[in-house]
C-alpha positions in Angstrom: -131.2 16.7 27.3 -127.9 16.4 29.1 -124.7 18.4 28.3 -122.9 15.3 26.8 -125.6 14.7 24.2 -125.7 18.4 23.3 -122.0 18.5 22.8 -122.1 15.3 20.7 -124.9 16.8 18.5 -123.0 20.0 18.0 -119.9 18.2 16.9 -121.9 15.9 14.6 -123.5 19.0 13.0 -120.2 20.7 12.5 -118.8 17.5 10.9 -121.8 17.3 8.7 -121.3 20.9 7.6 -117.6 20.2 6.8 -118.5 17.1 4.8 -121.3 18.9 3.0 -119.0 21.9 2.2 -116.4 19.5 0.7 -118.9 17.9 -1.6 -118.7 19.6 -5.0 -122.3 18.3 -5.8 -123.8 20.3 -3.0 -125.1 23.9 -3.0 -123.2 26.8 -1.6 -123.5 27.1 2.2 -125.9 29.5 3.7 -124.5 32.5 5.6 -125.5 30.8 8.9 -123.6 27.7 7.9 -120.6 29.7 6.9 -120.7 31.5 10.3 -120.9 28.2 12.1 -117.9 26.9 10.2 -115.9 30.1 11.0 -116.7 29.9 14.7 -115.9 26.2 15.1 -112.7 26.5 13.0 -111.5 29.3 15.3 -112.4 27.3 18.4 -110.6 24.1 17.2 -107.4 25.7 15.7 -104.3 25.4 17.9 -102.7 28.8 18.7 -99.6 30.2 20.5 -100.7 28.8 23.8 -100.7 25.3 22.4 -97.2 25.9 21.0 -96.1 26.8 24.6 -97.6 23.6 25.8 -95.7 21.7 23.1 -92.4 23.2 24.3 -93.0 21.4 27.6 -93.0 17.9 25.9 -90.1 15.6 26.5 -88.5 13.6 29.3 -88.2 15.1 32.7 -87.0 14.1 36.2 -88.2 15.7 39.4 -87.6 16.0 43.1 -90.5 16.8 45.4 -91.0 17.9 49.0 -94.5 17.4 50.6 -96.2 18.5 53.8 -99.2 16.6 55.0 -100.3 19.5 57.3 -99.0 22.8 58.5 -95.9 22.4 60.6 -95.5 18.7 59.8 -92.1 17.3 58.8 -91.7 17.1 55.1 -91.7 13.9 53.0 -89.4 13.8 50.0 -89.8 12.0 46.7 -88.3 11.8 43.2 -89.4 10.5 39.9 -89.7 10.9 36.2 -92.3 12.5 33.8 -92.8 11.7 30.2 -94.8 14.4 28.3 -96.2 14.3 24.8 -98.7 16.2 22.7 -101.9 14.6 21.6 -104.9 15.4 19.4 -103.1 17.3 16.7 -100.8 19.3 19.1 -103.8 20.5 21.2 -103.3 18.7 24.5 -100.2 17.9 26.6 -100.2 14.5 28.3 -98.0 13.8 31.3 -97.2 10.3 32.7 -95.4 10.3 36.1 -93.6 7.4 37.8 -92.4 7.8 41.3 -92.7 6.4 44.8 -94.3 8.0 47.9 -93.8 6.8 51.5 -92.3 3.6 50.2 -95.1 2.8 47.8 -95.0 2.9 43.9 -96.8 5.9 42.6 -98.1 6.5 39.1 -100.0 9.4 37.7 -101.4 10.8 34.5 -102.5 14.3 33.6 -103.6 16.3 30.7 -103.3 20.1 30.1 -104.7 22.2 27.4 -105.9 25.7 26.4 -109.5 26.4 25.6 -109.8 28.9 22.8 -113.4 29.6 23.8 -113.1 30.3 27.5 -109.6 31.8 27.2 -108.4 29.6 30.1 -105.9 26.8 30.5 -107.3 23.6 31.9 -105.8 20.6 33.6 -106.9 17.1 34.8 -105.0 14.8 37.1 -105.5 11.3 38.5 -103.0 8.9 40.1 -102.6 5.6 41.9 -103.1 7.3 45.3 -106.8 7.9 44.4 -109.8 6.7 42.5 -110.9 10.1 41.6 -109.8 13.0 39.4 -108.7 16.6 40.1 -109.8 19.2 37.6 -108.5 22.8 37.5 -108.4 25.9 35.4 -106.0 28.8 35.3 -104.0 31.5 33.5 -100.4 31.9 32.5 -98.5 35.1 32.2 -94.8 35.7 31.7 -93.8 32.0 32.3 -95.8 31.8 35.5 -99.1 29.8 35.7 -101.6 29.8 38.5 -104.4 27.2 38.6 -107.2 26.6 41.0 -108.5 23.0 41.2 -110.9 20.8 43.1 -110.8 17.1 44.2 -112.9 14.9 46.3 -111.4 14.9 49.9 -111.5 11.4 51.4 -111.6 12.9 54.9 -114.8 14.8 54.4 -116.3 13.3 51.3 -116.7 16.8 49.8 -114.9 18.9 47.3 -111.6 20.5 48.4 -109.9 23.4 46.8 -106.2 23.5 45.9 -104.1 26.2 44.3 -101.0 25.6 42.2 -98.4 28.0 41.0 -95.8 27.0 38.3 -92.8 28.8 37.1 -91.4 27.7 33.7 -88.0 27.9 32.1 -87.0 25.9 29.0 -85.3 23.2 31.0 -86.5 23.7 34.6 -89.9 24.1 36.2 -90.9 24.8 39.8 -94.4 23.7 40.9 -95.9 24.7 44.2 -99.2 23.5 45.7 -101.2 25.1 48.4 -103.8 23.2 50.4 -106.2 24.2 53.1 -105.4 23.3 56.7 -107.8 22.4 59.5 -108.0 26.0 60.5 -109.3 27.0 57.0 -106.0 28.8 56.1 -103.9 28.0 53.1 -100.6 26.3 53.6 -97.8 25.1 51.2 -98.3 21.4 50.8 -95.8 20.6 48.0 -92.9 21.8 45.9 -91.6 19.9 42.9 -88.6 20.9 40.8 -88.6 19.5 37.3 -85.4 19.3 35.2 -85.4 18.3 31.6 -83.4 15.1 30.9 -80.4 15.8 28.5 
C-alpha cells in the first residue's frame, strides 16, 4: 500500500473518530481512541511558528541579483510578491510576478511548519520550470536556513541548493547558494524584500 493511501486512511479514521465523538448517541471513546484524538489534535493545531509565518503575509516588492555560475556577471531583476495564509492559518502562500532576462516570470510557493517533524518546509515552482523544488529547514532568531532539491535540467538528476533568509518586520534578505561545476558552493542569488506601505 503506498504512502498516499495510508495518509488518506489515517485522516479518514481521525475524521471518523471526531464525528463519532461528537455524536451524543455513541458510547464513550476507548483510551486508544482518546489518545489518537490527542495526538492528531496536537499535530494539526497551529502554534507560534504559524503565527510567525502569518506575520509575513501581505504585499511585498523585491530586487534581486543572480549569478548563473561562479565569477559570472550578475543579472538583476525586480518584482512583487503577494503572501496570504491558507488552511486555517497553517500555510503561507506566496505568488511572485517578475521578469528575468527580458521574459515574464511567475512563481508560486508554500511554506509551513510541521508540528510532527519540528521542521519548516517549503515548496516552489515557477514559469522557468515544469518541476518543483522542495526544502526543509530551521529558523532561529529571525534567521532561517533551508536545504532543498530540484531536478537539474543539465544532468537530469537531483541538485542541492541552500537558502539563508534574514527576517525583519518590513524587510527580508534571501540568499541562495548553488553548487558550481567544481562541486563547491557559490552564492547564486540575493533578493531583498521590502513590505509595501
